[in-house]
Residue frames as qw, qx, qy, qz and C-alpha x, y, z in Angstrom:
[[0.246, -0.316, 0.177, 0.899, -4.55, -4.23, 22.69],
 [0.452, 0.687, 0.399, -0.405, -7.17, -2.06, 20.94],
 [0.586, 0.399, 0.459, 0.536, -7.15, -1.61, 17.17],
 [0.122, -0.343, 0.055, 0.930, -6.36, 1.76, 15.68],
 [0.003, -0.320, -0.717, -0.619, -9.12, 1.19, 13.15],
 [0.355, -0.049, 0.149, -0.922, -12.23, 3.33, 13.35],
 [0.524, 0.220, 0.743, -0.353, -15.60, 1.64, 13.94],
 [0.216, 0.256, 0.784, 0.523, -17.32, 0.29, 10.86],
 [0.242, 0.062, -0.036, -0.968, -19.65, 2.92, 9.43],
 [0.541, 0.306, 0.635, -0.459, -23.37, 2.33, 9.46],
 [0.688, 0.600, 0.026, -0.407, -25.05, 0.98, 6.32],
 [0.292, 0.618, -0.693, -0.230, -23.24, -0.48, 3.34],
 [0.688, 0.133, -0.699, -0.142, -22.30, -4.12, 3.09],
 [0.087, 0.170, -0.808, 0.557, -21.78, -4.49, 6.85],
 [0.498, 0.091, 0.429, -0.748, -25.56, -4.20, 7.21],
 [0.584, 0.181, -0.597, -0.519, -26.30, -6.73, 4.43],
 [0.835, -0.250, 0.242, -0.426, -28.35, -9.72, 5.54],
 [0.966, 0.019, 0.246, 0.078, -26.31, -12.34, 3.73],
 [0.641, -0.236, 0.402, 0.610, -23.12, -13.03, 1.78],
 [0.264, 0.798, -0.126, -0.526, -22.00, -10.65, -0.94],
 [0.796, 0.331, 0.328, 0.387, -20.95, -11.26, -4.52],
 [0.157, -0.878, 0.131, 0.432, -18.15, -8.71, -4.71],
 [0.755, 0.514, 0.132, 0.385, -16.29, -7.72, -7.86],
 [0.370, -0.763, 0.179, 0.499, -12.90, -6.03, -7.45],
 [0.687, 0.661, 0.120, 0.278, -11.48, -4.40, -10.57],
 [0.450, -0.801, 0.225, 0.325, -7.82, -3.43, -10.29],
 [0.594, 0.748, -0.286, 0.074, -4.91, -2.44, -12.52],
 [0.016, -0.612, 0.736, -0.289, -2.55, -3.62, -9.76],
 [0.935, -0.143, 0.145, -0.290, -2.62, -7.40, -9.42],
 [0.683, -0.361, 0.591, 0.234, -0.34, -10.41, -9.40],
 [0.842, -0.136, -0.280, 0.440, 2.39, -10.99, -10.43],
 [0.091, 0.743, -0.188, 0.636, 3.06, -7.40, -9.37],
 [0.625, -0.343, -0.543, 0.444, 4.54, -7.16, -5.88],
 [0.055, 0.372, -0.145, 0.915, 3.45, -4.08, -3.96],
 [0.120, 0.086, 0.672, -0.725, 1.29, -2.94, -1.08],
 [0.589, 0.160, -0.061, -0.790, -1.86, -2.53, -3.16],
 [0.663, 0.133, -0.685, -0.271, -1.66, -6.11, -4.46],
 [0.268, 0.022, -0.860, 0.434, -0.96, -7.48, -0.97],
 [0.289, 0.098, 0.447, -0.841, -3.84, -5.54, 0.54],
 [0.677, 0.165, -0.225, -0.681, -6.37, -6.58, -2.10],
 [0.570, 0.139, -0.808, -0.058, -5.21, -10.19, -1.91],
 [0.087, -0.033, -0.801, 0.591, -5.70, -10.24, 1.85],
 [0.471, 0.137, 0.206, -0.847, -9.15, -8.61, 1.55],
 [0.693, 0.167, -0.485, -0.507, -10.27, -11.17, -1.04],
 [0.461, 0.096, -0.867, 0.163, -8.95, -14.13, 0.95],
 [0.029, 0.074, 0.713, -0.696, -10.50, -13.06, 4.25],
 [0.549, 0.158, 0.048, -0.819, -13.86, -12.14, 2.72],
 [0.668, 0.131, -0.651, -0.337, -14.04, -15.53, 0.97],
 [0.312, 0.032, -0.871, 0.378, -13.22, -17.27, 4.24],
 [0.217, 0.149, 0.525, -0.809, -16.13, -15.39, 5.84],
 [0.426, 0.434, 0.779, -0.149, -18.57, -16.59, 3.18],
 [0.358, 0.756, -0.018, -0.548, -18.53, -13.87, 0.51],
 [0.786, 0.350, 0.376, 0.343, -17.88, -14.56, -3.16],
 [0.101, -0.839, 0.201, 0.495, -15.06, -12.38, -4.47],
 [0.772, 0.445, 0.296, 0.342, -14.04, -12.10, -8.12],
 [0.264, -0.720, 0.209, 0.607, -10.98, -10.07, -9.12],
 [0.685, 0.655, 0.230, 0.220, -10.55, -8.69, -12.64],
 [0.382, -0.733, 0.271, 0.494, -6.97, -7.59, -13.26],
 [0.294, 0.710, -0.443, -0.461, -4.66, -6.99, -16.22],
 [0.258, -0.240, 0.925, 0.145, -3.96, -10.74, -16.47],
 [0.541, 0.446, 0.677, -0.223, -7.44, -11.19, -18.01],
 [0.481, 0.851, 0.103, -0.185, -6.58, -9.02, -21.03],
 [0.708, 0.421, -0.008, 0.566, -3.87, -8.40, -23.55],
 [0.364, -0.911, -0.048, 0.187, -1.50, -6.13, -21.65],
 [0.584, 0.637, -0.165, 0.476, 1.59, -4.06, -22.24],
 [0.607, -0.298, -0.348, 0.650, 4.43, -3.02, -19.93],
 [0.088, -0.966, -0.188, 0.155, 4.15, 0.45, -18.49],
 [0.547, 0.692, -0.164, 0.441, 6.78, 2.71, -20.13],
 [0.081, 0.656, -0.500, 0.560, 9.77, 2.94, -17.82],
 [0.461, -0.302, 0.659, -0.511, 8.33, 0.35, -15.42],
 [0.481, 0.162, -0.764, -0.399, 8.12, -3.06, -17.09],
 [0.049, -0.070, -0.930, 0.357, 6.95, -4.82, -13.92],
 [0.369, 0.416, 0.468, -0.687, 3.60, -3.03, -14.17],
 [0.175, 0.218, 0.815, 0.508, 1.31, -4.29, -16.93],
 [0.328, 0.310, 0.138, -0.882, -1.37, -2.04, -18.41],
 [0.463, 0.339, 0.819, -0.002, -4.44, -3.78, -19.81],
 [0.189, 0.047, -0.462, -0.865, -5.84, -3.02, -23.24],
 [0.294, 0.244, 0.775, -0.503, -9.51, -3.20, -22.29],
 [0.190, -0.217, -0.674, -0.681, -12.09, -4.11, -24.96],
 [0.429, -0.156, 0.298, -0.838, -15.40, -2.91, -23.45],
 [0.827, -0.034, -0.308, -0.470, -17.32, -5.99, -24.62],
 [0.667, 0.091, -0.696, 0.251, -14.87, -8.42, -23.03],
 [0.015, 0.165, -0.576, 0.800, -14.95, -6.48, -19.77],
 [0.618, -0.110, 0.047, -0.777, -18.76, -6.55, -19.83],
 [0.824, 0.015, -0.529, -0.200, -18.74, -10.33, -20.39],
 [0.465, 0.114, -0.711, 0.514, -16.39, -10.87, -17.44],
 [0.222, -0.144, 0.396, -0.880, -18.48, -8.61, -15.24],
 [0.743, -0.075, -0.179, -0.640, -21.71, -10.36, -16.21],
 [0.746, 0.052, -0.662, 0.049, -20.16, -13.75, -15.48],
 [0.236, 0.129, -0.664, 0.698, -19.26, -12.54, -11.98],
 [0.383, -0.632, -0.586, -0.333, -22.87, -11.48, -11.29],
 [0.302, 0.037, -0.506, 0.807, -21.79, -8.92, -8.66],
 [0.265, -0.818, -0.494, -0.131, -23.99, -7.21, -6.13],
 [0.314, -0.901, 0.073, 0.290, -21.16, -4.86, -5.12],
 [0.728, 0.535, -0.003, 0.429, -18.31, -3.35, -7.17],
 [0.439, -0.808, 0.123, 0.373, -15.04, -1.95, -5.90],
 [0.647, 0.695, -0.056, 0.309, -12.73, -0.14, -8.35],
 [0.750, -0.512, -0.060, 0.413, -9.30, -0.21, -6.76],
 [0.487, -0.300, 0.276, 0.772, -7.15, 1.83, -9.15],
 [0.301, 0.792, 0.098, -0.522, -7.27, 4.73, -11.57],
 [0.234, -0.330, 0.726, 0.556, -5.68, 2.87, -14.51],
 [0.319, 0.085, -0.628, -0.704, -7.17, 1.62, -17.80],
 [0.316, -0.305, -0.898, -0.044, -9.24, -1.07, -16.08],
 [0.092, -0.438, -0.567, 0.691, -10.44, 1.34, -13.42],
 [0.225, 0.313, -0.134, -0.913, -11.62, 3.89, -15.97],
 [0.356, -0.031, -0.770, -0.529, -13.30, 1.20, -18.10],
 [0.276, -0.380, -0.863, 0.185, -15.17, -0.26, -15.11],
 [0.021, 0.398, 0.327, -0.857, -16.16, 3.22, -13.95],
 [0.313, 0.177, -0.392, -0.847, -17.72, 3.87, -17.37],
 [0.372, -0.172, -0.874, -0.263, -19.54, 0.52, -17.33],
 [0.174, -0.410, -0.741, 0.502, -20.98, 1.13, -13.86],
 [0.137, 0.371, 0.117, -0.911, -22.19, 4.58, -14.86],
 [0.354, 0.049, -0.620, -0.698, -23.86, 3.25, -18.02],
 [0.442, -0.268, -0.849, -0.108, -25.66, 0.60, -16.01],
 [0.427, -0.663, -0.027, -0.614, -26.53, 2.83, -13.09],
 [0.831, -0.264, -0.437, 0.221, -24.57, 0.64, -10.65],
 [0.327, -0.908, 0.232, -0.123, -23.13, 2.21, -7.50],
 [0.852, 0.198, -0.306, 0.375, -19.47, 1.51, -6.85],
 [0.498, -0.839, 0.104, 0.190, -16.69, 2.32, -4.42],
 [0.625, 0.639, -0.292, 0.341, -13.10, 3.36, -5.05],
 [0.726, -0.584, -0.054, 0.358, -9.92, 3.61, -3.01],
 [0.248, 0.922, -0.260, 0.145, -7.09, 6.12, -2.99],
 [0.931, -0.231, 0.024, 0.281, -3.90, 4.05, -2.76],
 [0.678, 0.022, 0.195, 0.708, -1.34, 6.12, -4.64],
 [0.008, 0.832, 0.062, -0.551, -0.43, 9.78, -4.99],
 [0.693, 0.389, 0.434, 0.425, -0.19, 9.64, -8.76],
 [0.168, 0.977, 0.075, 0.110, -0.06, 13.43, -8.98],
 [0.346, -0.822, 0.432, 0.136, 3.27, 13.53, -7.14],
 [0.754, -0.086, 0.583, 0.289, 4.54, 10.42, -8.94],
 [0.596, 0.650, 0.365, 0.299, 3.85, 11.86, -12.39],
 [0.016, 0.991, -0.125, 0.053, 5.41, 15.15, -11.42],
 [0.548, -0.625, 0.523, 0.189, 8.52, 13.34, -10.16],
 [0.729, 0.073, 0.613, 0.296, 8.79, 11.02, -13.16],
 [0.454, 0.414, 0.523, 0.591, 7.83, 13.15, -16.17],
 [0.162, -0.088, -0.057, 0.981, 7.16, 16.66, -14.89],
 [0.197, -0.581, -0.622, -0.486, 3.36, 16.72, -15.22],
 [0.153, -0.390, 0.305, -0.855, 2.10, 19.55, -12.96],
 [0.051, -0.150, -0.919, 0.362, 0.54, 17.98, -9.88],
 [0.363, 0.309, 0.308, -0.823, -2.50, 20.28, -10.07],
 [0.542, 0.240, -0.512, -0.622, -3.46, 18.79, -13.44],
 [0.397, 0.018, -0.917, -0.006, -3.31, 15.22, -12.14],
 [0.079, 0.182, 0.724, -0.660, -5.25, 16.07, -8.98],
 [0.506, 0.256, -0.011, -0.824, -8.10, 17.39, -11.14],
 [0.588, 0.161, -0.698, -0.374, -8.21, 14.12, -13.07],
 [0.263, -0.031, -0.907, 0.327, -8.10, 12.04, -9.88],
 [0.265, 0.201, 0.484, -0.809, -10.88, 14.08, -8.31],
 [0.600, 0.236, -0.286, -0.709, -13.00, 13.57, -11.45],
 [0.469, 0.113, -0.869, -0.111, -12.35, 9.80, -11.36],
 [0.194, -0.145, -0.859, 0.451, -13.46, 9.36, -7.74],
 [0.275, -0.030, 0.148, -0.950, -16.34, 11.88, -7.68],
 [0.675, -0.117, -0.376, -0.624, -19.15, 9.46, -8.74],
 [0.461, 0.015, -0.863, 0.206, -18.15, 6.79, -6.21],
 [0.605, -0.659, -0.356, -0.270, -20.42, 6.07, -3.23],
 [0.614, -0.759, 0.166, 0.142, -17.28, 6.04, -1.09],
 [0.577, 0.648, -0.413, 0.276, -13.59, 6.71, -1.69],
 [0.849, -0.505, -0.093, 0.125, -11.62, 4.71, 0.85],
 [0.335, 0.743, -0.404, 0.416, -8.37, 6.10, 2.28],
 [0.758, -0.080, -0.587, 0.275, -6.04, 4.54, 4.81],
 [0.467, -0.199, -0.442, 0.740, -5.03, 7.30, 7.22],
 [0.067, -0.839, -0.422, 0.338, -6.48, 10.40, 8.87],
 [0.171, -0.607, 0.239, 0.738, -3.88, 12.69, 7.28],
 [0.139, 0.059, 0.755, 0.639, -4.63, 11.33, 3.79],
 [0.016, 0.665, 0.743, 0.075, -8.38, 11.67, 4.34],
 [0.123, -0.808, -0.195, 0.541, -7.88, 15.27, 5.47],
 [0.181, -0.379, 0.481, 0.770, -5.74, 16.02, 2.42],
 [0.107, 0.311, 0.822, 0.465, -8.31, 14.52, 0.05],
 [0.037, -0.788, -0.588, 0.178, -11.11, 16.49, 1.69],
 [0.165, -0.715, 0.053, 0.677, -9.07, 19.68, 1.38],
 [0.116, -0.218, 0.651, 0.718, -8.59, 18.94, -2.34],
 [0.525, 0.167, -0.137, -0.823, -12.32, 18.66, -2.92],
 [0.349, -0.026, -0.923, -0.160, -12.86, 14.90, -2.67],
 [0.600, -0.273, 0.161, -0.735, -16.23, 13.95, -1.19],
 [0.943, -0.140, -0.040, -0.301, -17.53, 10.84, 0.58],
 [0.395, 0.510, -0.719, 0.258, -14.07, 9.85, 1.81],
 [0.868, -0.416, -0.054, -0.267, -14.23, 6.85, 4.16],
 [0.304, -0.668, 0.671, -0.102, -11.74, 5.23, 6.51],
 [0.981, 0.123, -0.139, -0.048, -10.07, 1.98, 5.46],
 [0.347, -0.774, 0.529, 0.006, -7.06, 1.15, 7.60],
 [0.689, 0.402, -0.602, -0.030, -4.48, -1.61, 7.08],
 [0.837, -0.497, 0.189, -0.127, -3.15, -4.47, 9.16],
 [0.199, 0.639, -0.743, 0.020, -0.14, -6.72, 9.54],
 [0.906, -0.062, -0.409, -0.093, 0.37, -10.48, 9.77],
 [0.363, -0.763, 0.440, -0.304, 1.68, -10.77, 13.32],
 [0.927, -0.176, 0.330, 0.035, 2.50, -14.47, 12.93],
 [0.796, 0.485, 0.074, 0.355, 4.59, -14.03, 9.79],
 [0.304, 0.656, -0.236, 0.649, 6.34, -10.85, 10.91],
 [0.705, -0.701, -0.084, -0.072, 7.65, -11.19, 14.43],
 [0.155, -0.812, 0.560, -0.060, 10.89, -10.77, 16.37],
 [0.988, 0.120, -0.083, 0.050, 13.28, -13.59, 15.51],
 [0.740, -0.381, 0.194, 0.518, 16.95, -14.51, 15.94],
 [0.232, 0.937, -0.070, -0.250, 18.83, -11.58, 14.48],
 [0.606, -0.400, 0.573, 0.380, 21.32, -13.40, 12.27],
 [0.739, 0.553, 0.374, 0.098, 20.56, -12.91, 8.54],
 [0.336, 0.921, -0.146, 0.132, 23.27, -10.28, 7.99],
 [0.813, -0.443, 0.197, 0.322, 26.29, -12.20, 9.22],
 [0.670, 0.092, 0.258, 0.690, 29.48, -10.51, 8.09],
 [0.138, 0.743, 0.238, 0.611, 27.98, -7.04, 7.65],
 [0.253, 0.073, -0.438, 0.860, 29.07, -4.23, 9.93],
 [0.231, -0.742, -0.630, 0.012, 26.45, -3.08, 12.39],
 [0.495, 0.332, 0.596, -0.538, 24.26, -1.20, 12.80],
 [0.227, 0.239, 0.805, 0.493, 22.18, -2.49, 9.87],
 [0.328, 0.432, 0.154, -0.826, 19.94, 0.14, 8.25],
 [0.303, 0.209, 0.892, 0.262, 17.38, -1.66, 6.08],
 [0.468, 0.334, -0.018, -0.818, 14.95, -0.56, 3.40],
 [0.304, 0.147, 0.927, 0.166, 12.51, -3.00, 1.76],
 [0.445, 0.658, 0.389, -0.467, 10.11, -2.41, -1.09],
 [0.673, 0.632, 0.308, 0.229, 9.84, -1.46, -4.72],
 [0.470, -0.404, 0.188, 0.762, 12.98, 0.25, -6.00],
 [0.318, 0.691, 0.477, 0.441, 11.59, 3.16, -7.98],
 [0.271, 0.347, -0.086, 0.894, 12.28, 6.87, -8.16],
 [0.410, -0.630, -0.176, -0.636, 9.12, 7.84, -6.27],
 [0.816, -0.454, -0.339, 0.116, 10.31, 5.81, -3.25],
 [0.055, -0.928, 0.250, -0.269, 13.18, 8.31, -2.75],
 [0.942, -0.259, -0.050, 0.206, 15.62, 5.52, -1.83],
 [0.587, 0.478, -0.161, 0.633, 18.60, 7.60, -2.95],
 [0.246, -0.780, 0.158, -0.554, 17.90, 9.94, -0.03],
 [0.867, -0.471, 0.148, -0.069, 18.55, 7.00, 2.32],
 [0.916, 0.115, 0.040, 0.382, 21.59, 5.64, 0.49],
 [0.380, 0.689, -0.116, 0.606, 23.24, 9.06, 0.36],
 [0.520, -0.820, 0.049, -0.234, 23.19, 9.45, 4.15],
 [0.306, 0.523, -0.686, 0.403, 26.39, 9.38, 6.19],
 [0.817, -0.429, 0.059, -0.379, 25.57, 6.52, 8.54],
 [0.242, -0.512, 0.820, -0.083, 27.65, 4.02, 10.52],
 [0.636, 0.037, 0.753, -0.166, 27.47, 0.30, 9.78],
 [0.190, 0.047, 0.827, 0.527, 25.76, -1.06, 6.65],
 [0.515, 0.322, 0.062, -0.792, 22.90, -0.09, 4.36],
 [0.237, 0.077, 0.952, 0.180, 20.79, -2.95, 2.97],
 [0.511, 0.252, -0.103, -0.815, 18.04, -2.79, 0.34],
 [0.339, 0.144, 0.930, 0.012, 15.60, -5.65, -0.17],
 [0.502, 0.667, 0.377, -0.401, 13.45, -5.49, -3.29],
 [0.452, 0.085, 0.589, 0.664, 13.63, -4.81, -6.99],
 [0.273, 0.842, 0.374, -0.275, 12.39, -2.29, -9.50],
 [0.614, 0.723, 0.140, 0.284, 13.36, 0.00, -12.37],
 [0.007, 0.934, -0.282, 0.218, 15.84, 2.09, -10.36],
 [0.880, -0.423, 0.175, 0.124, 17.83, -0.80, -8.91],
 [0.811, 0.262, 0.091, 0.516, 20.64, -0.88, -11.49],
 [0.203, 0.784, -0.049, 0.584, 21.18, 2.87, -11.34],
 [0.526, -0.782, 0.181, -0.282, 21.27, 2.90, -7.54],
 [0.937, -0.212, 0.127, 0.247, 23.65, -0.07, -7.41],
 [0.652, 0.447, 0.027, 0.612, 26.05, 1.81, -9.67],
 [0.030, -0.806, 0.067, -0.588, 25.69, 5.06, -7.77],
 [0.522, -0.647, 0.395, -0.392, 26.00, 3.51, -4.28],
 [0.701, 0.284, -0.654, -0.003, 28.39, 0.54, -4.57],
 [0.052, 0.283, -0.780, 0.555, 28.86, 0.28, -0.80],
 [0.663, -0.065, 0.289, -0.687, 25.18, -0.54, -0.25],
 [0.172, -0.072, 0.981, 0.056, 23.99, -4.15, -0.25],
 [0.621, 0.163, -0.167, -0.748, 21.16, -4.94, -2.70],
 [0.357, -0.126, 0.913, -0.154, 19.59, -8.33, -1.96],
 [0.288, -0.078, -0.733, -0.612, 16.77, -8.41, -4.53],
 [0.692, -0.330, -0.172, -0.618, 13.32, -9.80, -3.79],
 [0.037, 0.173, -0.918, 0.354, 12.88, -12.04, -0.77],
 [0.478, -0.419, -0.692, -0.343, 9.91, -14.24, 0.02],
 [0.476, -0.737, -0.070, -0.474, 7.95, -13.58, 3.19],
 [0.879, -0.417, -0.132, 0.189, 9.97, -15.93, 5.39],
 [0.668, 0.088, -0.038, 0.738, 13.34, -14.49, 4.38],
 [0.022, 0.648, 0.105, 0.754, 11.94, -10.97, 4.34],
 [0.631, -0.723, -0.162, -0.228, 10.64, -11.39, 7.88],
 [0.828, -0.318, -0.073, 0.456, 14.08, -12.49, 9.06],
 [0.444, 0.373, 0.058, 0.812, 15.62, -9.49, 7.29],
 [0.284, -0.768, -0.134, -0.559, 13.25, -7.14, 9.09],
 [0.778, -0.621, -0.094, -0.008, 14.01, -8.78, 12.44],
 [0.825, -0.081, -0.011, 0.560, 17.75, -8.76, 11.78],
 [0.299, 0.628, 0.050, 0.717, 17.99, -5.06, 11.03],
 [0.318, -0.262, -0.480, 0.774, 18.69, -2.39, 13.62],
 [0.224, 0.511, 0.199, -0.806, 16.59, 0.32, 11.94],
 [0.447, 0.497, 0.682, 0.295, 14.09, 0.24, 9.09],
 [0.083, -0.393, 0.104, 0.910, 14.47, 3.34, 6.92],
 [0.348, 0.645, 0.674, 0.089, 11.45, 4.63, 4.98],
 [0.254, -0.275, 0.127, 0.919, 12.53, 7.60, 2.83],
 [0.099, 0.508, 0.676, 0.524, 9.33, 7.95, 0.76],
 [0.064, 0.188, 0.249, -0.948, 7.52, 11.28, 0.90],
 [0.454, 0.082, -0.344, -0.818, 4.54, 10.19, -1.24],
 [0.283, -0.156, -0.945, -0.044, 3.27, 6.83, 0.10],
 [0.487, -0.467, -0.179, -0.715, -0.27, 6.89, 1.44],
 [0.845, -0.492, 0.015, -0.209, 0.37, 4.25, 4.13],
 [0.227, 0.635, -0.718, 0.171, 3.42, 1.98, 3.96],
 [0.939, -0.232, -0.158, -0.197, 2.67, -1.64, 4.88],
 [0.727, 0.275, -0.453, 0.436, 6.40, -2.20, 5.26],
 [0.114, -0.557, 0.404, -0.717, 6.36, 0.13, 8.28],
 [0.803, -0.333, 0.167, -0.465, 4.03, -2.24, 10.10],
 [0.956, 0.129, -0.252, 0.073, 5.95, -5.32, 8.97],
 [0.444, 0.473, -0.492, 0.581, 9.21, -3.89, 10.30],
 [0.328, -0.476, 0.417, -0.701, 7.74, -2.87, 13.65],
 [0.926, -0.172, -0.016, -0.335, 5.98, -6.23, 14.00],
 [0.870, 0.216, -0.336, 0.288, 9.44, -7.76, 13.59],
 [0.649, -0.639, -0.162, 0.379, 10.70, -5.62, 16.45],
 [0.547, 0.073, 0.160, 0.819, 12.62, -3.15, 14.28],
 [0.006, 0.751, 0.289, -0.593, 12.10, 0.58, 14.86],
 [0.504, 0.671, 0.417, 0.348, 11.45, 2.95, 11.95],
 [0.227, -0.485, 0.064, 0.842, 13.16, 6.10, 10.72],
 [0.319, 0.582, 0.633, 0.399, 11.13, 8.23, 8.31],
 [0.036, 0.216, 0.070, 0.973, 10.11, 11.72, 7.28],
 [0.178, 0.368, 0.660, -0.631, 7.10, 13.25, 9.09],
 [0.323, 0.147, -0.442, -0.824, 4.75, 12.91, 6.11],
 [0.817, 0.028, 0.013, -0.576, 1.47, 11.15, 5.21],
 [0.844, 0.136, -0.519, 0.023, 1.84, 7.46, 6.01],
 [0.529, 0.076, -0.615, 0.580, 4.51, 7.53, 8.71],
 [0.182, -0.299, 0.274, -0.896, 2.69, 10.30, 10.59],
 [0.753, -0.205, -0.041, -0.624, -0.31, 8.01, 11.02],
 [0.907, 0.026, -0.420, -0.009, 1.47, 4.66, 11.35],
 [0.618, 0.060, -0.483, 0.617, 4.47, 5.47, 13.55],
 [0.291, -0.773, -0.138, -0.546, 2.64, 7.28, 16.34],
 [0.782, -0.610, -0.038, 0.120, 4.57, 5.85, 19.31],
 [0.175, 0.892, -0.407, 0.092, 7.94, 7.65, 19.72],
 [0.582, -0.476, 0.659, -0.020, 9.35, 4.49, 21.30],
 [0.816, 0.248, 0.520, 0.057, 8.71, 2.56, 18.05],
 [0.610, 0.426, 0.326, 0.584, 10.32, 4.95, 15.60],
 [0.222, -0.587, -0.052, 0.777, 11.54, 8.45, 14.88],
 [0.427, 0.738, 0.427, 0.301, 10.11, 10.91, 12.36],
 [0.314, -0.689, 0.059, 0.650, 12.30, 13.89, 11.50],
 [0.494, 0.847, -0.001, -0.195, 12.76, 16.29, 8.59],
 [0.143, 0.700, -0.697, -0.061, 16.46, 15.29, 8.65],
 [0.942, 0.014, -0.258, -0.213, 16.42, 11.59, 7.79],
 [0.557, 0.332, -0.626, 0.432, 19.95, 11.02, 9.15],
 [0.233, -0.349, 0.506, -0.754, 18.84, 12.42, 12.52],
 [0.837, -0.110, 0.032, -0.535, 15.87, 10.05, 12.46],
 [0.851, 0.216, -0.477, 0.039, 18.07, 7.04, 11.61],
 [0.347, 0.334, -0.656, 0.581, 20.56, 7.66, 14.39],
 [0.415, -0.275, 0.405, -0.767, 17.87, 8.41, 16.98],
 [0.874, -0.030, -0.205, -0.440, 15.94, 5.26, 16.02],
 [0.579, 0.269, -0.726, 0.254, 18.91, 3.17, 17.19],
 [0.012, -0.157, 0.680, -0.716, 17.83, 4.05, 20.73],
 [0.661, -0.167, -0.144, -0.717, 14.19, 3.03, 20.27],
 [0.518, -0.201, 0.751, -0.358, 12.64, 0.15, 22.18],
 [0.250, 0.129, -0.846, -0.452, 12.32, -2.97, 20.00],
 [0.011, -0.338, -0.913, 0.230, 9.66, -4.44, 22.27],
 [0.221, 0.561, 0.312, -0.735, 7.67, -1.22, 21.99],
 [0.270, 0.337, -0.550, -0.715, 7.87, -1.41, 18.20],
 [0.186, -0.124, -0.959, -0.172, 6.31, -4.89, 18.27],
 [0.036, 0.474, 0.723, -0.501, 3.64, -3.82, 20.75],
 [0.241, 0.491, -0.029, -0.837, 2.74, -0.84, 18.57],
 [0.277, 0.171, -0.744, -0.583, 2.35, -3.03, 15.47],
 [0.052, -0.245, -0.959, 0.130, 0.01, -5.33, 17.38],
 [0.235, 0.469, 0.408, -0.747, -2.55, -2.51, 17.40],
 [0.417, 0.405, -0.385, -0.717, -3.12, -2.90, 13.65],
 [0.558, 0.083, 0.806, -0.179, -5.52, -5.66, 12.67],
 [0.094, 0.026, -0.738, -0.668, -6.39, -7.11, 9.26],
 [0.043, -0.502, -0.862, 0.062, -9.74, -8.13, 10.74],
 [0.022, 0.708, 0.305, -0.636, -10.55, -4.47, 11.43],
 [0.014, 0.378, -0.483, -0.790, -9.37, -3.56, 7.94],
 [0.045, -0.211, -0.896, -0.387, -11.68, -6.13, 6.34],
 [0.026, -0.640, -0.706, 0.303, -14.61, -4.93, 8.44],
 [0.031, 0.645, 0.012, -0.763, -14.05, -1.33, 7.38],
 [0.028, 0.198, -0.693, -0.692, -13.68, -2.30, 3.73],
 [0.054, -0.363, -0.909, -0.199, -16.83, -4.40, 3.69],
 [0.048, -0.670, -0.567, 0.476, -18.77, -1.77, 5.61],
 [0.034, 0.569, -0.143, -0.809, -17.96, 0.92, 3.07],
 [0.143, 0.091, 0.825, 0.538, -19.10, -1.10, 0.04],
 [0.432, 0.246, 0.071, -0.865, -22.29, -0.11, -1.80],
 [0.306, 0.145, 0.936, 0.092, -24.42, -3.23, -2.48],
 [0.465, 0.278, -0.147, -0.828, -27.09, -3.16, -5.19],
 [0.730, 0.222, 0.621, -0.179, -29.55, -5.49, -6.85],
 [0.209, -0.209, 0.668, 0.683, -28.25, -6.42, -10.32]]
């Protein structure tokens, strides 16, 4: 089955003669649990296995504080001299700045002072998140984001629709960097983890936060049961507001995989995600997807047999019950982490320290 990933672009690290010493600087890192952390962890692990040296500098290296309203996310207080010492110890010949937080800005400034090229990635629509959370006009945030990414040699983005949106907003040097799925971990399995719950089972998994729009799913008039796997700052409020829903908290990958496989439909109500790894994980487990036709689902759920995208989420949920579970698995098999790593490495900008 062919990958959906684009071919690796010419030049960059893919053309390097030998192993790289790559430095990844990210404000999103363990113990956070989200798609950015999972993606970066997989990139680092696979690049190391292929012979590269990969050092990750995250908030855990610094004194850090909880993000207001979102205690699970830690924001680093970044002394420039300490950052410089950590960077020098890593001796990188390529730098990737993954996020637009305090660490990302500090590393951007250091690279510019030293004349080092660097790459960035666009993982999160912070403009929409900030508008949803605290009412900051999206246009203001987009200007800041564009300024952050402008000096990068490449700004990596996961999907064609996101890359088109960034280009339309004035971002330059946008490069493709797709995502993959672990087809051994997430696969069709005996569908028994929800014994005692009325079917059909409509499942959502992920971070429980206002920007994920989970209330739009829980408010739907649907048959059977609604199940939410995950945790986050909105969990308590949603549990109180929707007492009939079943909140299971975090699940490790084995239990999560069985939850995906045991559901009848995976519901993805977010309107602001740039990809949605959970979409692939659900389909790899044989469970069709119901989602809005927005960035992320539009590029990931492209086979109508594997899921339904509709402006009315209830319509999508009910129609997805008739999707082909085997087709959902087959569709997920088209997404490869190997292709993702190749694209990522090929977009890097090596230099001589």
